[in-house]
Each structure stands twice: as C-alpha cells, then as structure tokens.
VOTOR-179075 format. One record per residue (C-alpha): residue in three letters; z, y, x. Coordinates in steps of 0.05 Angstrom, whole numbers, padded with zeros to 5 digits, always signed. Last residue first. Example, Ala and Ser with C-alpha at 12.3 -4.5 7.8 and 13.67 -1.06 7.14 Angstrom:
! VOTOR-179075
SER+00143-00021+00273;ALA+00156-00090+00246;
END
This chain:
! VOTOR-179075
GLU-00086-00629+00473;GLY-00063-00622+00399;GLY-00016-00621+00363;GLU+00021-00656+00288;GLU+00091-00644+00280;SER+00089-00606+00216;GLU+00118-00537+00220;GLU+00157-00500+00162;PRO+00108-00450+00136;VAL+00111-00370+00163;ASN+00127-00325+00114;GLU+00142-00274+00151;ASP+00145-00267+00231;GLU+00068-00269+00245;GLU+00052-00199+00193;ILE-00023-00216+00182;ASN-00052-00161+00173;GLU-00099-00166+00232;PRO-00120-00230+00220;ASP-00155-00205+00161;PHE-00175-00262+00107;GLY-00226-00311+00099;PRO-00240-00322+00159;ASP-00320-00320+00151;GLY-00353-00332+00215;GLN-00374-00298+00272;GLU-00431-00335+00321;TYR-00386-00348+00386;ILE-00381-00316+00447;LEU-00352-00337+00512;GLU-00340-00266+00553;LYS-00374-00239+00612;GLY-00344-00170+00628;PRO-00356-00178+00701;ILE-00402-00233+00720;THR-00359-00286+00767;GLY-00361-00309+00840;ILE-00360-00359+00883;ILE-00343-00416+00843;LYS-00353-00499+00877;PHE-00398-00546+00867;GLU-00404-00610+00902;THR-00460-00669+00906;ARG-00445-00726+00949;ARG-00476-00774+01007;ASN-00416-00758+01052;LEU-00372-00810+01005;GLN-00431-00859+00999;ARG-00429-00859+01087;GLY-00354-00870+01080;GLU-00360-00935+01035;PRO-00428-00964+01084;ASN-00379-00966+01144;ASP-00428-00975+01201;LYS-00397-01021+01259;GLY-00382-00984+01319;ASN-00310-01009+01328;PRO-00286-00955+01300;LEU-00327-00959+01238;THR-00385-00909+01226;ASN-00399-00859+01177;PRO-00331-00825+01177;ALA-00309-00791+01124;ILE-00311-00717+01089;GLN-00376-00701+01130;ASN-00396-00627+01124;THR-00460-00614+01167;GLU-00500-00676+01154;GLY-00544-00634+01106;TYR-00511-00576+01063;GLY-00557-00555+01027;LYS-00543-00499+00980;ALA-00572-00487+00898;GLN-00547-00425+00883;LEU-00531-00425+00796;ARG-00516-00356+00755;GLU-00574-00326+00764;VAL-00611-00384+00734;PRO-00584-00379+00673;ILE-00553-00452+00653;GLY-00593-00473+00584;LYS-00597-00542+00592;GLN-00655-00539+00636;VAL-00630-00486+00678;LEU-00582-00548+00689;TYR-00634-00589+00717;ASP-00667-00547+00755;VAL-00593-00525+00796;VAL-00592-00610+00804;SER-00657-00606+00829;GLN-00650-00553+00883;ALA-00585-00589+00902;ARG-00639-00644+00917;ALA-00684-00608+00953;GLN-00629-00577+01000;SER-00598-00635+01017;LEU-00664-00675+01033;ARG-00687-00603+01072;MET-00621-00610+01116;ASN-00624-00679+01124;TYR-00693-00668+01158;LYS-00670-00613+01204;ASP-00608-00659+01219;ASP-00644-00726+01245;GLY-00640-00785+01196;LYS-00581-00823+01184;SER-00513-00785+01185;ASP-00494-00782+01111;THR-00521-00726+01057;ASN-00494-00670+01035;ALA-00517-00630+00965;GLY-00468-00558+00935;ILE-00489-00528+00875;GLU-00466-00460+00878;VAL-00423-00438+00816;ILE-00421-00359+00787;ILE-00371-00362+00728;ALA-00371-00315+00673;PRO-00404-00364+00621;ASN-00344-00418+00626;LEU-00355-00457+00562;THR-00421-00462+00575;LEU-00407-00473+00652;LEU-00368-00540+00634;GLN-00411-00555+00587;ALA-00466-00553+00644;VAL-00424-00591+00686;THR-00409-00650+00638;ASP-00486-00653+00619;LEU-00495-00670+00695;PRO-00442-00726+00694;PRO-00483-00760+00635;PHE-00561-00743+00677;SER-00537-00771+00735;GLU-00551-00845+00708;PRO-00626-00824+00705;ARG-00631-00821+00781;LEU-00640-00742+00808;THR-00703-00744+00847;ALA-00691-00703+00915;LYS-00725-00767+00947;ASP-00696-00821+01006;PHE-00681-00872+00958;ASP-00685-00833+00887;TYR-00632-00796+00868;PHE-00549-00816+00841;ILE-00501-00768+00822;ASN-00443-00820+00798;LYS-00387-00763+00827;VAL-00385-00685+00822;ARG-00341-00671+00871;ILE-00302-00591+00868;PRO-00311-00549+00929;GLU-00238-00512+00945;ASN-00214-00440+00922;PRO-00189-00489+00849;ILE-00200-00449+00780;LYS-00139-00471+00753;LYS-00135-00509+00688;MET-00112-00490+00623;TYR-00073-00529+00563;VAL-00079-00504+00488;ASP-00020-00528+00441;VAL-00032-00544+00379;ARG+00028-00543+00323;VAL+00001-00539+00250;THR+00052-00498+00198;ASP+00060-00526+00122;ASN+00057-00489+00056;ASP+00064-00540+00003;ASN+00039-00596-00029;LYS-00001-00620+00036;GLN-00073-00631+00049;THR-00075-00659+00132;VAL-00109-00599+00177;SER-00158-00630+00230;PHE-00144-00616+00308;THR-00190-00593+00372;ALA-00158-00567+00436;SER-00195-00531+00487;GLY-00172-00483+00551;THR-00233-00449+00590;PHE-00228-00451+00656;TYR-00177-00410+00695;GLY-00169-00346+00742;GLU-00191-00291+00686;LYS-00166-00319+00622;THR-00196-00360+00563;SER-00170-00406+00509;LYS-00217-00445+00461;ILE-00178-00476+00395;SER-00218-00515+00353;TYR-00217-00536+00277;VAL-00237-00598+00235;ASN-00227-00590+00160;GLN-00194-00640+00122;PRO-00148-00583+00096;LYS-00164-00516+00096;THR-00135-00464+00146;ASN-00116-00390+00121;TRP-00059-00374+00174;PHE-00097-00372+00246;TYR-00080-00370+00316;LEU-00002-00351+00305;THR+00026-00354+00384;ASP+00098-00386+00398;LYS+00107-00349+00473;LYS+00043-00297+00484;SER-00030-00306+00479;VAL-00074-00262+00449;SER-00116-00280+00377;SER-00178-00285+00350;GLY-00203-00322+00287;ILE-00256-00347+00242;GLN-00317-00359+00307;LYS-00358-00404+00289;GLU-00364-00472+00314;ALA-00395-00507+00245;ASN-00329-00540+00243;ASP-00282-00475+00248;LEU-00267-00448+00306;PHE-00205-00404+00336;ILE-00216-00360+00398;VAL-00151-00346+00438;LYS-00152-00293+00496;ALA-00098-00304+00548;GLY-00045-00260+00555;LEU+00013-00295+00579;VAL-00004-00375+00608;LEU+00063-00403+00600;GLN+00089-00457+00649;ARG+00050-00532+00652;THR+00048-00520+00726;ASP-00019-00569+00728;GLN-00053-00550+00649;ASP-00013-00480+00658;TYR+00000-00475+00578;VAL-00021-00431+00528;ASN+00032-00446+00466;GLY+00027-00460+00383;ARG+00027-00435+00329;VAL-00036-00466+00264;ALA-00024-00431+00194;TYR-00032-00482+00135;PHE-00014-00441+00062;VAL-00021-00477-00006;LYS-00040-00437-00064;LYS-00029-00466-00122;PRO-00083-00461-00176;TYR-00084-00386-00209;GLU-00037-00366-00259;VAL-00036-00297-00287;ARG+00013-00276-00342;TRP+00000-00231-00385;ILE+00043-00168-00411;ASP+00025-00131-00478;ASP-00011-00071-00485;CYS-00035-00034-00557;CYS-00091-00032-00604;THR-00141-00083-00589;GLU-00116-00134-00641;SER-00108-00066-00696;LYS-00049-00033-00720;VAL+00025-00042-00702;SER+00006-00091-00644;ILE+00035-00158-00607;THR-00025-00178-00570;GLY-00076-00234-00577;PRO-00131-00200-00576;ARG-00139-00156-00512;ASN-00104-00100-00498;SER-00089-00119-00422;VAL-00027-00118-00380;LEU-00032-00163-00324;TYR+00024-00211-00290;GLY+00034-00254-00228;THR+00022-00329-00200;TYR-00017-00352-00139;GLY+00012-00311-00079;ASN+00076-00335-00080;ASP+00122-00270-00076;ASP+00092-00256-00141;PHE+00024-00219-00156;VAL+00009-00155-00187;PHE-00053-00126-00234;TYR-00027-00073-00276;MET-00094-00065-00318;ASP-00136-00089-00364;ASP-00171-00056-00415;VAL-00221-00084-00460;SER-00286-00135-00454;SER-00247-00178-00411;ASN-00221-00187-00336;VAL-00173-00230-00311;PRO-00218-00282-00347;TYR-00270-00267-00327;GLY-00282-00232-00253;MET-00238-00193-00209;ASN-00294-00145-00193;ALA-00302-00132-00118;SER-00291-00054-00080;THR-00327-00059-00018;GLU-00289-00069+00042;TRP-00229-00003+00057;LYS-00222+00044+00104;LYS-00181+00109+00086;GLN-00113+00084+00079;ASN-00114+00003+00080;GLY-00164-00045+00083;ARG-00188-00109+00039;THR-00219-00086-00034;LYS-00189-00123-00115;PHE-00220-00097-00169;VAL-00175-00097-00254;ASP-00237-00076-00306;TYR-00215-00006-00353;GLY-00261-00010-00404;GLY-00293-00072-00412;MET-00338-00124-00366;GLY-00335-00070-00304;ILE-00385-00031-00266;GLN-00337+00026-00227;GLY-00318+00086-00266;GLU-00269+00047-00313;SER-00225+00027-00249;SER-00160-00012-00243;PHE-00121-00037-00173;TYR-00107-00093-00125;LEU-00105-00072-00061;THR-00107-00131-00005;GLY-00083-00137+00065;THR-00067-00210+00055;LYS+00015-00207+00062;SER+00011-00136+00045;ASP-00001-00146-00023;TYR-00018-00072-00052;PHE-00013-00055-00122;PRO-00049-00001-00160;THR-00052+00018-00230;ALA-00104+00071-00241;GLU-00170+00095-00222;ASN-00203+00142-00272;GLY-00280+00154-00267;ALA-00319+00198-00214;THR-00300+00142-00169;ASN-00247+00117-00120;VAL-00234+00057-00085;LYS-00299+00049-00033;ARG-00308+00122-00044;GLY-00247+00149-00013;CYS-00171+00139-00012;SER-00152+00205-00018;GLN-00112+00238+00029;PRO-00029+00260+00024;ASN-00009+00298+00070;SER+00046+00249+00116;TYR+00109+00234+00095;LYS+00185+00235+00139;GLY+00221+00182+00136;ASN+00245+00182+00203;LYS+00200+00120+00225;ASP+00138+00153+00193;ILE+00121+00134+00119;THR+00040+00148+00113;SER+00016+00182+00050;PHE-00035+00148+00009;TRP-00082+00166-00053;ILE-00112+00137-00117;ASP-00155+00179-00148;GLN-00147+00207-00229;GLY-00213+00240-00262;GLY-00257+00260-00208;GLU-00269+00240-00131;GLY-00206+00281-00112;ASN-00203+00351-00083;PRO-00150+00369-00135;ARG-00094+00328-00157;ASP-00115+00284-00219;SER-00060+00237-00181;VAL-00047+00155-00176;TRP+00001+00127-00122;TYR-00004+00100-00052;LEU+00062+00102-00006;ILE+00050+00070+00054;GLU+00091+00047+00108;GLY+00086+00036+00183;VAL+00019+00053+00222;LYS+00008-00027+00233;SER+00019-00042+00163;THR+00060-00045+00106;ALA+00046-00021+00026;MET+00085+00006-00034;THR+00061+00021-00102;PRO+00070+00085-00140;GLN+00044+00090-00213;THR+00047+00177-00222;ASN+00034+00238-00203;THR+00004+00286-00258;PHE-00015+00356-00240;GLY+00017+00428-00252;PRO+00045+00424-00178;PHE+00019+00372-00130;ASN+00087+00319-00128;ILE+00081+00275-00069;LYS+00083+00338-00022;ASP+00110+00382-00081;ASP+00176+00343-00063;MET+00198+00277-00095;LYS+00246+00283-00158;LEU+00311+00255-00142;PRO+00338+00194-00174;ASP+00412+00185-00182;THR+00427+00138-00116;TRP+00441+00053-00126;LYS+00498+00024-00112;GLY+00525-00021-00052;ASN+00549+00038-00008;LYS+00466+00067-00018;PHE+00401+00041-00043;GLU+00363+00093-00056;SER+00332+00126-00116;LEU+00259+00151-00118;TYR+00222+00206-00165;ILE+00151+00214-00177;ALA+00126+00261-00236;CYS+00084+00258-00295;ILE+00065+00310-00335;MET+00038+00295-00406;LYS-00007+00338-00452;MET+00016+00358-00524;SER-00010+00429-00508;ASP+00041+00475-00524;THR+00096+00404-00526;LEU+00093+00392-00452;MET+00105+00323-00458;GLU+00145+00303-00402;CYS+00145+00235-00347;ARG+00179+00206-00311;THR+00147+00155-00254;PHE+00171+00108-00200;TYR+00206+00102-00129;PHE+00244+00058-00113;ARG+00290+00045-00048;LYS+00330-00007-00005;ARG+00279-00059-00023;ASP+00266-00073+00048;PRO+00188-00065+00027;SER+00206-00005-00010;PHE+00208-00025-00090;CYS+00163+00004-00134;GLY+00165+00034-00210;ASN+00120+00049-00259;GLY+00161+00071-00320;THR+00214+00128-00348;HIS+00194+00171-00409;ALA+00235+00239-00411;ASN+00292+00255-00453;ASP+00346+00203-00449;SER+00325+00177-00374;ASN+00323+00117-00348;PHE+00338+00100-00273;PRO+00403+00105-00261;ALA+00412+00023-00230;GLY+00429-00041-00259;GLU+00422-00026-00337;TYR+00355-00033-00349;VAL+00346-00043-00434;THR+00349-00114-00452;ALA+00298-00165-00462;LYS+00299-00236-00491;GLU+00292-00292-00454;PHE+00238-00316-00414;SER+00189-00380-00419;GLU+00171-00421-00366;GLY+00243-00439-00331;ASN+00281-00396-00353;LYS+00261-00322-00330;ARG+00309-00267-00341;SER+00277-00210-00375;ALA+00290-00133-00351;TYR+00272-00067-00391;PHE+00251+00002-00364;SER+00240+00061-00418;ALA+00204+00100-00441;TYR+00226+00144-00495;ALA+00242+00138-00574;ASN+00297+00171-00567;ASN+00312+00176-00643;LYS+00318+00247-00653;LYS+00276+00258-00591;ILE+00223+00226-00608;GLU+00228+00228-00683;ASP+00189+00288-00690;VAL+00128+00264-00670;MET+00123+00200-00706;ILE+00137+00133-00671;ILE+00083+00077-00706;THR+00123+00017-00726;ASP+00156-00045-00698;SER+00179+00001-00631;LYS+00199-00008-00557;LEU+00165+00038-00515;SER+00166-00014-00447;ALA+00175-00012-00375;PHE+00177-00074-00339;LEU+00233-00114-00288;LEU+00225-00186-00298;VAL+00275-00231-00268;SER+00278-00309-00233;ASP+00232-00324-00186;GLY+00234-00255-00154;LEU+00238-00198-00186;PRO+00171-00184-00211;ILE+00154-00118-00230;PRO+00113-00106-00290;ALA+00083-00042-00304;PHE+00065-00035-00373;GLU+00099-00059-00450;THR+00071-00023-00516;TYR+00080-00016-00585;PRO+00082-00084-00614;ALA+00147-00115-00575;ASN+00132-00145-00512;VAL+00184-00191-00475;ASN+00218-00239-00528;ALA+00156-00225-00559;GLY+00116-00287-00513;ILE+00086-00287-00444;HIS+00016-00285-00465;THR-00024-00326-00428;ILE-00080-00321-00366;LYS-00106-00382-00324;VAL-00141-00372-00262;THR-00197-00415-00238;ASP-00249-00358-00256;PRO-00301-00369-00303;SER-00375-00381-00289;GLN-00420-00364-00351;MET-00356-00305-00367;LYS-00367-00279-00306;GLN-00446-00270-00320;ILE-00448-00245-00394;ALA-00392-00197-00369;LEU-00443-00172-00303;ASP-00500-00160-00351;CYS-00448-00124-00406;GLY-00428-00079-00339;LYS-00495-00066-00321;ALA-00516-00029-00387;GLN-00453+00004-00368;ASN-00482+00035-00308;LYS-00540+00048-00340;ALA-00507+00077-00397;PHE-00459+00122-00348;LYS-00525+00137-00317;LYS-00563+00158-00377;TYR-00503+00208-00392;THR-00506+00237-00323;GLN-00580+00260-00336;SER-00575+00287-00396;ASN-00523+00335-00389;VAL-00541+00374-00451;GLY-00584+00320-00497;LYS-00646+00283-00478;PHE-00641+00212-00496;SER-00683+00164-00498;LYS-00693+00119-00443;GLU-00616+00120-00425;PHE-00604+00111-00505;THR-00648+00048-00503;THR-00607+00017-00450;PHE-00546+00023-00471;VAL-00571+00004-00549;THR-00601-00067-00514;LYS-00546-00075-00480;ALA-00490-00063-00533;GLU-00525-00122-00563;GLN-00524-00173-00509;TYR-00457-00144-00492;LYS-00426-00168-00552;GLY-00347-00174-00535;ASN-00320-00118-00577;ALA-00308-00072-00522;LYS-00378-00077-00514;LEU-00405-00051-00577;CYS-00357-00005-00583;LEU-00381+00016-00528;GLY-00455+00018-00542;TYR-00429+00056-00609;TYR-00411+00115-00578;TYR-00470+00113-00534;PRO-00505+00116-00605;ALA-00472+00165-00623;LEU-00487+00213-00565;PRO-00535+00256-00605;TYR-00496+00278-00657;LEU-00524+00339-00686;PRO-00587+00316-00683;ASP-00561+00262-00750;ASN-00598+00200-00746;ALA-00553+00172-00806;ASP-00553+00105-00774;VAL-00517+00123-00722;LEU-00459+00165-00752;GLU-00460+00086-00798;LYS-00460+00043-00737;TYR-00406+00104-00704;TRP-00363+00071-00766;LYS-00368-00004-00764;GLU-00357+00012-00681;ALA-00289+00047-00694;GLU-00269+00001-00741;LYS-00273-00058-00697;TYR-00265-00019-00636;ASP-00188-00004-00662;ARG-00166+00029-00590;LEU-00135+00081-00632;LYS-00177+00124-00583;TYR-00236+00089-00615;GLU-00209+00095-00684;CYS-00199+00169-00678;ASP-00274+00176-00655;ALA-00304+00137-00707;ILE-00264+00183-00763;GLN-00274+00245-00731;SER-00364+00229-00722;VAL-00352+00200-00801;VAL-00324+00273-00826;TYR-00378+00311-00785;SER-00439+00267-00805;ASN-00422+00278-00884;GLY-00433+00213-00916;ALA-00394+00199-00966;GLN-00351+00262-01008;LYS-00284+00254-01044;GLU-00282+00183-01002;ASN-00302+00209-00937;VAL-00252+00272-00946;ALA-00194+00208-00958;GLN-00227+00174-00897;TYR-00210+00241-00854;TYR-00144+00242-00877;GLN-00119+00177-00852;ALA-00162+00192-00798;ALA-00120+00244-00770;ASN-00058+00204-00795;PHE-00073+00158-00746;PHE-00104+00207-00685;SER-00040+00251-00686;GLY-00066+00292-00625;ILE-00050+00354-00635;SER-00112+00382-00657;TYR-00136+00315-00691;LEU-00073+00333-00741;TYR-00098+00400-00751;ASP-00171+00374-00768;GLY-00147+00321-00822;MET-00105+00370-00850;LYS-00156+00414-00857;LEU-00202+00368-00883;SER-00153+00347-00925;LYS-00149+00421-00953;LYS-00214+00433-00962;PHE-00229+00365-01011;SER-00168+00384-01048;LEU-00105+00343-01035;LYS-00070+00300-01085;GLN-00091+00240-01048;ILE-00068+00244-00989;PRO+00000+00260-01008;LEU+00040+00321-01005;GLU+00092+00331-00965;GLN+00074+00286-00902;ALA+00031+00320-00871;ASP+00082+00375-00845;GLN+00130+00327-00827;SER+00082+00328-00759;PHE+00046+00267-00743;ALA+00044+00214-00689;SER-00007+00186-00653;GLY-00003+00241-00598;ILE+00054+00186-00567;SER+00010+00154-00541;LEU+00041+00125-00487;LEU+00012+00171-00431;PHE+00037+00143-00363;ALA-00010+00180-00330;LEU-00072+00128-00338;PHE-00047+00111-00393;PHE-00078+00173-00421;THR-00146+00159-00390;ILE-00130+00102-00429;ARG-00168+00130-00490;MET-00108+00147-00530;TYR-00089+00095-00589;LYS-00026+00069-00562;MET+00016+00034-00608;
END
C-alpha cells in the first residue's frame, strides 16, 4: 500500500513507512490513556507508520473530540495514505474549526476535493484561499493555489472532450493489492514489471524477515489477457536485500538499466541508485552500480529510460541531485561510441519544475518524451505530459488529457512498439487495494485507435538520362500548398512519414542547373502500414533558347491576342517554380518590312510579354525584353523558286525565352504547415512500412 505522498514513489519509495513497530502492538489501543495514545501516534507518525498512527490518533479523538492538532494529524495521515475521501472529511472538520494555528487547512482540503474529482468545489476553495491567505510563505502558497485552480479548469475542460483512448485494468494476474509499477513491454508476448506484492499491510520488522522487497516480475500475454505473473528469473536483476525496479533496455537490448533502493534505518529515507547489467556470452552479467557521475552520492537516482538521436544514445533518469529546478527532476547524459557518459545535465524548464517530475519514457521513433509531473498544471496529483525534442531542447510540454490522466496520480506511461497501445500506472478507482480505493498503484492498459503509418519513398531522376539526381532539395507539400517536410535526395530517399489517407500531396525538387521537378499523388486508406513510392523527374536547364508556341499578336502591332494567354501562363508558372532564374524574352519577326521597323516591333512585342508576366507576379528584375527583328531567322522566308514561304515566315515570327543568369540564394519557399512530427527524428532504416506499387511522375 502506498500511503506516502507520491514524491516518495518518484524515488522508488514504496510506502514501507506505512508499517508499524512491534512495540506498538503490545497494548490494545483502547486500554491506553489519552496521553499514551497521543504519544504512540506521534512516534508512529515520526517513523512514517501513518496507517497505524492514524489509528492511535483516532482513538485519541474518540476520547477527546475536537482537538485541532489530532484532527490535523489524522487528516495528514489519511492524505499520505492516499485515502482522499477520509482525508477530505478530516480536513473539512479542521477547516470548520477555523483554528488560526492551521492556516493551510483550506489548501489541503482543496487538494482532497480535487483528488476526489470535485473540481468545481475545489476551485472555489483554492480561489478563496488565494485571496485570503496571509500566513508564512504566502506568495508561494498563493501561487500553488492559483495553479491548482487552473488545474481544476483544465480537468473540467478535458473531461468535456475526452481523448479517443481506452484505459482498462489488466487484472489480478498482474496486479496485487499492494503496488505494481514500471511496466516494460517485451514485444507483444511478455510484460516485465516491478511489484511489491502483498495481500496485507507490510510491517517494518517484516521487511527483511519475509523478504518484503520489490522485485521484477513477468507475465506472459495470452491474447488480450495476462497469465499469472511470476518472479522474473531470466536474469540476476532482483535482490534479496534491496528494492528492485524501474528498468529499461538499451536500443540494442544488450544492456539493462534499473534501480535498487535501500532504506536508511536511522532516517527512514530511501536512497536509490541505477545499476547496469550487460548481455555477454549468452547471459546477463551480475549488475554493477553505475559510477558517481550517474549516481550522485547521497541523492536518489532512479527511473532510467534510453533514447537514440543524431548525437547517439542518451540516458535519461530522475534525480533529486543539486542544481535542478527543485524536487525530483529529469536529467540526461549522452553516451559516445566508446561507451563514455557525458556529465549529467538537467532537461531544463520546459520539462522540470519546482515540483517533482518522474517516470520518463522516450519514444525515439517520434522524438517524444513522456513523463509525469506534479509541478505543471494538471488534473490530479501527477499527470502525464509529453514534449518533443531531446537533451535540453524541448517544445512546451502538453498535458495528455482525459482519460489518460485522472484526479489522482498517473505515471509510467509507456508505448508498445506499435506506437498506439501501451501501459500506465495509476491509483485511480478500480485498483486492487488493501485500504482505500485510491491507496495503491496498478498497471492499466492504454489503447489508442490503431495507427497506420503512410510513408513516401522514392528517387529523383534526370528526365532525359534517367540517372539519379543526388543532392536535390526535396520539398513535401500538403493539399493547401504548405510545406510540411523537406529532405535531400539520395538513393531511395524517405521523403515523409506521417501522411494521411485520402489526402492529395505534392513533391517539389530543386537543384542548380535543373528546372524544378514535381510530382502529385494521393494516399489510399489502408489497414496496415504502407509506403507509397513516388519518383520525381527533373529536366536540365538548356543552353539554347526555348520557344514558346502559340504566342499571337494583332497584325502589325505588339498587342497580345487572348489565345496567347494560356501558354504565357505556363511560362509564369515555370518562373514561379524556379525563382532563382533570370530570363530573356526574345521576340523575332520574319523578313517583311525594313530592318529598323522589324527591330522596333519585335522589341515592343517582347516588352508586351514581359508586362504580362509582371502582371502575373513575376519580379521585373528577373525579366529582360529583347527584340531581334529579323536577325535570327530559323527558316527560309521564301521557297527556292522565289515564291513566298508562309510556313517558314510563321516559324520566324516567334517568341522565345532563355536563362541568362541566376539570383544567388534565391530558393523556392512555401508557407510552413504542420507535419505532425519532427522529420529530423525519423529513423530512415527502421520500421519503414512495406511499399505499395503506387507512384507519381
């Protein structure tokens, strides 16, 4: 039974303090005097035996009701035991007593109301407390109360629009009446977790006598149910004289990091350290405690999780070491190729708060850190949050909402490999307990709607030679022409990962010396992961002029005729897609008329084309009008017999453009859209779906 405030749980403190000493059992409570009962209650409280302390305080209260100190101690014991209904009752009595010696009673009463899901009542209490409290550390507690009131608003909002996720208790074959925590999915078939299993409250003097220590257990999954869990014996992780739990594997599954915790008998303080076991020669080595760089001496270090990134492997864990933000914080250390750990650093204020953070889990596929916090605005005590990033660079953390979070403590959120099912540890109603409905933590199943990933993969080719074009910038656009991803072409490039079915997308590719390549495609709804193959073809920019067909002018004038607009619109689109090129618009005439007249006419016609393109949004500095008159004839104007050649004259009356320069640094730019993920965190060679036969050109 975990009665202590969950802060202890963060450090892997498993409520051992709820036990009571053998001396406390020598005399029945009813036969003790008021004074002796109070003394025994105070003694048990001082050693953390809150369950039994509450019994003695209640006996005192029966003998002399209304003593504010006794009521306060009962309320505090019940709150630490996470029996929030009982705690609410006793704090309400203390608030009604209006004893000036207990100015914080309304604040804790509000916490109990909130834990019991009475959000509107709790908000009223917090708001009143914030306005009226004038005791010690008033500004700090006013801030706490204000944040708790915001948490009540958040809870009401989240519960009105719950997330599409199913949370179910995974049953008594895994969960026992005491505590289960730190689930680790081993593929689809086995769940590894830690547990302090007992059907009754564990006594302090029974810890060693009965080996009442937390250990790793395993349960085989059979369909949607779990078989009876047994102590894990596949490796030498468990200990006969220390609490063991909070494990994680390295990405290659050849290292296992986990926590061992020991209680200091003089202070009843739990100190935890991270241990490491390696898989060598077909078996796991005996665990070794990691050095002082990871296990800062005298402080707790626990709850490791592993991540991969561009810098290599990263170890994240929880510690109350100095120079953090306060309480338990999440720290990290990078691991180089030689296995050397960098100096630990805090994950920073986007993750850590003045309160406690706990139970990190890093999803390397999406670059997302999931963790629990009591310092951020939340629905309950500890809420699950998520943020994308790594090391010290994170987005603002987001609350996972309801029903992942509840009015009590929700921790150890972890996904299966498929990315849409996983596990959660919570003391929400429905757990198997030895006291109240919210005393104890169980493992719950998390099921989001099945995620189907649609990847886009392909190559960039030269349109004429069909050779690969390497090093081209590939831009991914949604159906609103917003950029949602980019890459650089290489052999078999992964353009994008999280596309959506029944949407139309386009790909643009740019490289110096080539016109912009383009491909459009749609994604078809599938039941399983799918990869769409889309190749892009690019045409080299030619050295010779390019003729624009079907450009017509009024007779003997420079006025463009309407039938000229469609082909010129095509030119405008090409220039828009290739914003770096500078072009010359060249107009030519046949040989009729004198040279000077033809030169003026062709210059005017070239200028008419430039004016039209400027109206279409092409910057004038990218356009040069050049009239060539009859100087660049490409066909004879007369036949060999001296007669007129209409076909030849028509060919000579032409408009052409040619690339004469580029604007350095000018790129094709689109408004940024929301890709729904960080492309830099995608591992190109892992978990790529099978390819379909679809493609685009």
